[in-house]
C-alpha positions as protocol buffer text, in pm:
chain_id: "A"
residue {
  index: 1
  type: UNK
  ca { x: -4070 y: -7378 z: 11689 }
}
residue {
  index: 2
  type: UNK
  ca { x: -4096 y: -7022 z: 11559 }
}
residue {
  index: 3
  type: UNK
  ca { x: -4129 y: -6725 z: 11794 }
}
residue {
  index: 4
  type: UNK
  ca { x: -4374 y: -6451 z: 11703 }
}
residue {
  index: 5
  type: UNK
  ca { x: -4266 y: -6098 z: 11781 }
}
residue {
  index: 6
  type: UNK
  ca { x: -4531 y: -5847 z: 11879 }
}
residue {
  index: 7
  type: UNK
  ca { x: -4634 y: -5619 z: 11595 }
}
residue {
  index: 8
  type: UNK
  ca { x: -4552 y: -5310 z: 11802 }
}
residue {
  index: 9
  type: UNK
  ca { x: -4180 y: -5390 z: 11783 }
}
residue {
  index: 10
  type: UNK
  ca { x: -4195 y: -5345 z: 11405 }
}
residue {
  index: 11
  type: UNK
  ca { x: -4420 y: -5038 z: 11418 }
}
residue {
  index: 12
  type: UNK
  ca { x: -4195 y: -4830 z: 11645 }
}
residue {
  index: 13
  type: UNK
  ca { x: -3896 y: -4800 z: 11408 }
}
residue {
  index: 14
  type: UNK
  ca { x: -4129 y: -4704 z: 11124 }
}
residue {
  index: 15
  type: UNK
  ca { x: -4285 y: -4424 z: 11332 }
}
residue {
  index: 16
  type: UNK
  ca { x: -3963 y: -4270 z: 11463 }
}
residue {
  index: 17
  type: UNK
  ca { x: -3866 y: -4083 z: 11144 }
}
residue {
  index: 18
  type: UNK
  ca { x: -4206 y: -3913 z: 11153 }
}
residue {
  index: 19
  type: UNK
  ca { x: -4120 y: -3738 z: 11483 }
}
residue {
  index: 20
  type: UNK
  ca { x: -3890 y: -3488 z: 11314 }
}
residue {
  index: 21
  type: UNK
  ca { x: -4082 y: -3427 z: 10994 }
}
residue {
  index: 22
  type: UNK
  ca { x: -4123 y: -3049 z: 11032 }
}
residue {
  index: 23
  type: UNK
  ca { x: -3877 y: -2821 z: 10856 }
}
residue {
  index: 24
  type: UNK
  ca { x: -3629 y: -2637 z: 11076 }
}
residue {
  index: 25
  type: UNK
  ca { x: -3647 y: -2258 z: 11057 }
}
residue {
  index: 26
  type: UNK
  ca { x: -3361 y: -2019 z: 11117 }
}
residue {
  index: 27
  type: UNK
  ca { x: -3431 y: -1756 z: 11382 }
}
residue {
  index: 28
  type: UNK
  ca { x: -3312 y: -1399 z: 11432 }
}
residue {
  index: 29
  type: UNK
  ca { x: -3252 y: -1296 z: 11794 }
}
residue {
  index: 30
  type: UNK
  ca { x: -3276 y: -938 z: 11916 }
}
residue {
  index: 31
  type: UNK
  ca { x: -3224 y: -795 z: 12266 }
}
residue {
  index: 32
  type: UNK
  ca { x: -3425 y: -494 z: 12380 }
}
residue {
  index: 33
  type: UNK
  ca { x: -3376 y: -327 z: 12721 }
}
residue {
  index: 34
  type: UNK
  ca { x: -3658 y: -121 z: 12871 }
}
residue {
  index: 35
  type: UNK
  ca { x: -3733 y: 31 z: 13210 }
}
residue {
  index: 36
  type: UNK
  ca { x: -4082 y: 4 z: 13360 }
}
residue {
  index: 37
  type: UNK
  ca { x: -4129 y: 318 z: 13572 }
}
residue {
  index: 38
  type: UNK
  ca { x: -4367 y: 245 z: 13862 }
}
residue {
  index: 39
  type: UNK
  ca { x: -4290 y: 586 z: 14017 }
}
residue {
  index: 40
  type: UNK
  ca { x: -4564 y: 743 z: 13805 }
}
residue {
  index: 41
  type: UNK
  ca { x: -4874 y: 638 z: 13616 }
}
residue {
  index: 42
  type: UNK
  ca { x: -5143 y: 406 z: 13749 }
}
residue {
  index: 43
  type: UNK
  ca { x: -5050 y: 150 z: 14013 }
}
residue {
  index: 44
  type: UNK
  ca { x: -5365 y: 30 z: 14185 }
}
residue {
  index: 45
  type: UNK
  ca { x: -5380 y: -255 z: 14437 }
}
residue {
  index: 46
  type: UNK
  ca { x: -5711 y: -444 z: 14456 }
}
residue {
  index: 47
  type: UNK
  ca { x: -5755 y: -622 z: 14791 }
}
residue {
  index: 48
  type: UNK
  ca { x: -6012 y: -898 z: 14730 }
}
residue {
  index: 49
  type: UNK
  ca { x: -5947 y: -1141 z: 15016 }
}
residue {
  index: 50
  type: UNK
  ca { x: -5869 y: -1088 z: 15379 }
}
residue {
  index: 51
  type: UNK
  ca { x: -5714 y: -747 z: 15453 }
}
residue {
  index: 52
  type: UNK
  ca { x: -5350 y: -739 z: 15350 }
}
residue {
  index: 53
  type: UNK
  ca { x: -5147 y: -955 z: 15112 }
}
residue {
  index: 54
  type: UNK
  ca { x: -5352 y: -1267 z: 15034 }
}
residue {
  index: 55
  type: UNK
  ca { x: -5415 y: -1503 z: 14740 }
}
residue {
  index: 56
  type: UNK
  ca { x: -5635 y: -1345 z: 14474 }
}
residue {
  index: 57
  type: UNK
  ca { x: -5533 y: -986 z: 14543 }
}
residue {
  index: 58
  type: UNK
  ca { x: -5463 y: -794 z: 14224 }
}
residue {
  index: 59
  type: UNK
  ca { x: -5237 y: -514 z: 14115 }
}
residue {
  index: 60
  type: UNK
  ca { x: -5337 y: -316 z: 13805 }
}
residue {
  index: 61
  type: UNK
  ca { x: -5087 y: -85 z: 13636 }
}
residue {
  index: 62
  type: UNK
  ca { x: -5032 y: 146 z: 13341 }
}
residue {
  index: 63
  type: UNK
  ca { x: -4695 y: 313 z: 13370 }
}
residue {
  index: 64
  type: UNK
  ca { x: -4436 y: 484 z: 13152 }
}
residue {
  index: 65
  type: UNK
  ca { x: -4200 y: 261 z: 12957 }
}
residue {
  index: 66
  type: UNK
  ca { x: -3849 y: 404 z: 12923 }
}
residue {
  index: 67
  type: UNK
  ca { x: -3549 y: 312 z: 12712 }
}
residue {
  index: 68
  type: UNK
  ca { x: -3208 y: 246 z: 12871 }
}
residue {
  index: 69
  type: UNK
  ca { x: -3132 y: 622 z: 12852 }
}
residue {
  index: 70
  type: UNK
  ca { x: -3444 y: 705 z: 13057 }
}
residue {
  index: 71
  type: UNK
  ca { x: -3647 y: 849 z: 12767 }
}
residue {
  index: 72
  type: UNK
  ca { x: -4019 y: 771 z: 12746 }
}
residue {
  index: 73
  type: UNK
  ca { x: -4085 y: 521 z: 12464 }
}
residue {
  index: 74
  type: UNK
  ca { x: -4437 y: 403 z: 12551 }
}
residue {
  index: 75
  type: UNK
  ca { x: -4632 y: 234 z: 12827 }
}
residue {
  index: 76
  type: UNK
  ca { x: -4612 y: -78 z: 13040 }
}
residue {
  index: 77
  type: UNK
  ca { x: -4970 y: -189 z: 13118 }
}
residue {
  index: 78
  type: UNK
  ca { x: -5120 y: -497 z: 13278 }
}
residue {
  index: 79
  type: UNK
  ca { x: -5215 y: -679 z: 13595 }
}
residue {
  index: 80
  type: UNK
  ca { x: -5085 y: -931 z: 13846 }
}
residue {
  index: 81
  type: UNK
  ca { x: -5284 y: -1170 z: 14061 }
}
residue {
  index: 82
  type: UNK
  ca { x: -5122 y: -1273 z: 14389 }
}
residue {
  index: 83
  type: UNK
  ca { x: -5077 y: -1651 z: 14405 }
}
residue {
  index: 84
  type: UNK
  ca { x: -4836 y: -1692 z: 14698 }
}
residue {
  index: 85
  type: UNK
  ca { x: -4840 y: -1395 z: 14938 }
}
residue {
  index: 86
  type: UNK
  ca { x: -4506 y: -1220 z: 14975 }
}
residue {
  index: 87
  type: UNK
  ca { x: -4346 y: -1436 z: 14705 }
}
residue {
  index: 88
  type: UNK
  ca { x: -4520 y: -1477 z: 14368 }
}
residue {
  index: 89
  type: UNK
  ca { x: -4788 y: -1336 z: 14141 }
}
residue {
  index: 90
  type: UNK
  ca { x: -4919 y: -1452 z: 13805 }
}
residue {
  index: 91
  type: UNK
  ca { x: -4895 y: -1155 z: 13568 }
}
residue {
  index: 92
  type: UNK
  ca { x: -4977 y: -1043 z: 13217 }
}
residue {
  index: 93
  type: UNK
  ca { x: -4874 y: -712 z: 13067 }
}
residue {
  index: 94
  type: UNK
  ca { x: -4817 y: -536 z: 12737 }
}
residue {
  index: 95
  type: UNK
  ca { x: -4527 y: -312 z: 12645 }
}
residue {
  index: 96
  type: UNK
  ca { x: -4668 y: -57 z: 12399 }
}
residue {
  index: 97
  type: UNK
  ca { x: -4424 y: 133 z: 12177 }
}
residue {
  index: 98
  type: UNK
  ca { x: -4466 y: 347 z: 11865 }
}
residue {
  index: 99
  type: UNK
  ca { x: -4385 y: 56 z: 11632 }
}
residue {
  index: 100
  type: UNK
  ca { x: -4596 y: -213 z: 11803 }
}
residue {
  index: 101
  type: UNK
  ca { x: -4663 y: -409 z: 12120 }
}
residue {
  index: 102
  type: UNK
  ca { x: -4510 y: -705 z: 12303 }
}
residue {
  index: 103
  type: UNK
  ca { x: -4724 y: -908 z: 12543 }
}
residue {
  index: 104
  type: UNK
  ca { x: -4578 y: -1122 z: 12823 }
}
residue {
  index: 105
  type: UNK
  ca { x: -4741 y: -1355 z: 13074 }
}
residue {
  index: 106
  type: UNK
  ca { x: -4612 y: -1571 z: 13357 }
}
residue {
  index: 107
  type: UNK
  ca { x: -4498 y: -1599 z: 13717 }
}
residue {
  index: 108
  type: UNK
  ca { x: -4322 y: -1298 z: 13867 }
}
residue {
  index: 109
  type: UNK
  ca { x: -4127 y: -1320 z: 14192 }
}
residue {
  index: 110
  type: UNK
  ca { x: -4149 y: -1048 z: 14454 }
}
residue {
  index: 111
  type: UNK
  ca { x: -3768 y: -1023 z: 14463 }
}
residue {
  index: 112
  type: UNK
  ca { x: -3486 y: -1103 z: 14224 }
}
residue {
  index: 113
  type: UNK
  ca { x: -3503 y: -1154 z: 13850 }
}
residue {
  index: 114
  type: UNK
  ca { x: -3807 y: -1323 z: 13699 }
}
residue {
  index: 115
  type: UNK
  ca { x: -3815 y: -1480 z: 13354 }
}
residue {
  index: 116
  type: UNK
  ca { x: -4151 y: -1419 z: 13185 }
}
residue {
  index: 117
  type: UNK
  ca { x: -4242 y: -1576 z: 12848 }
}
residue {
  index: 118
  type: UNK
  ca { x: -4315 y: -1345 z: 12555 }
}
residue {
  index: 119
  type: UNK
  ca { x: -4646 y: -1463 z: 12412 }
}
residue {
  index: 120
  type: UNK
  ca { x: -4670 y: -1241 z: 12105 }
}
residue {
  index: 121
  type: UNK
  ca { x: -4667 y: -899 z: 11953 }
}
residue {
  index: 122
  type: UNK
  ca { x: -4813 y: -657 z: 11700 }
}
residue {
  index: 123
  type: UNK
  ca { x: -4668 y: -420 z: 11441 }
}
residue {
  index: 124
  type: UNK
  ca { x: -4289 y: -459 z: 11420 }
}
residue {
  index: 125
  type: UNK
  ca { x: -4317 y: -741 z: 11674 }
}
residue {
  index: 126
  type: UNK
  ca { x: -4565 y: -970 z: 11493 }
}
residue {
  index: 127
  type: UNK
  ca { x: -4456 y: -1331 z: 11534 }
}
residue {
  index: 128
  type: UNK
  ca { x: -4201 y: -1273 z: 11811 }
}
residue {
  index: 129
  type: UNK
  ca { x: -4140 y: -1525 z: 12085 }
}
residue {
  index: 130
  type: UNK
  ca { x: -3887 y: -1515 z: 12361 }
}
residue {
  index: 131
  type: UNK
  ca { x: -3841 y: -1419 z: 12723 }
}
residue {
  index: 132
  type: UNK
  ca { x: -3846 y: -1103 z: 12931 }
}
residue {
  index: 133
  type: UNK
  ca { x: -3608 y: -1091 z: 13229 }
}
residue {
  index: 134
  type: UNK
  ca { x: -3748 y: -837 z: 13476 }
}
residue {
  index: 135
  type: UNK
  ca { x: -3546 y: -716 z: 13775 }
}
residue {
  index: 136
  type: UNK
  ca { x: -3657 y: -465 z: 14041 }
}
residue {
  index: 137
  type: UNK
  ca { x: -3406 y: -180 z: 14076 }
}
residue {
  index: 138
  type: UNK
  ca { x: -3505 y: -83 z: 14432 }
}
residue {
  index: 139
  type: UNK
  ca { x: -3639 y: 260 z: 14328 }
}
residue {
  index: 140
  type: UNK
  ca { x: -3980 y: 148 z: 14195 }
}
residue {
  index: 141
  type: UNK
  ca { x: -3837 y: 93 z: 13848 }
}
residue {
  index: 142
  type: UNK
  ca { x: -3781 y: -242 z: 13683 }
}
residue {
  index: 143
  type: UNK
  ca { x: -3519 y: -326 z: 13422 }
}
residue {
  index: 144
  type: UNK
  ca { x: -3678 y: -545 z: 13155 }
}
residue {
  index: 145
  type: UNK
  ca { x: -3443 y: -722 z: 12916 }
}
residue {
  index: 146
  type: UNK
  ca { x: -3632 y: -883 z: 12629 }
}
residue {
  index: 147
  type: UNK
  ca { x: -3468 y: -1156 z: 12423 }
}
residue {
  index: 148
  type: UNK
  ca { x: -3687 y: -1178 z: 12114 }
}
residue {
  index: 149
  type: UNK
  ca { x: -3678 y: -1442 z: 11843 }
}
residue {
  index: 150
  type: UNK
  ca { x: -3845 y: -1423 z: 11503 }
}
residue {
  index: 151
  type: UNK
  ca { x: -3847 y: -1699 z: 11245 }
}
residue {
  index: 152
  type: UNK
  ca { x: -3686 y: -1627 z: 10909 }
}
residue {
  index: 153
  type: UNK
  ca { x: -3908 y: -1708 z: 10610 }
}
């Protein structure tokens, strides 16, 4: 008596080589350190729920963006929506510099370092991806270390 094997057993090995059919691209990685200065500029809380820190509250900002030496290099503008009072907000902001912009979006913790995905850029930053590590410095400034990757043609 012959055994019949299900057709799917034969189809799986034929499909596996197709999983990796895109060409690998080399990537350049650059690190950029900036300081978001919340001591000046616009920093407006918007209390939309019960009085005090509650889900849905917003924080809108447009503040100076400094380089590691403390010199103004642009602006740090965006908003955060409180998701977990006292702990987390969902944020999106744009770092605007003379040679282009970098936009980030993701979950930011109230304390400690947060890793926020880079979602794109303009000008010199067209096509970048990566991550921004933002850390509060305790003086209403935030050190932002961007690790940016661009694909080589």
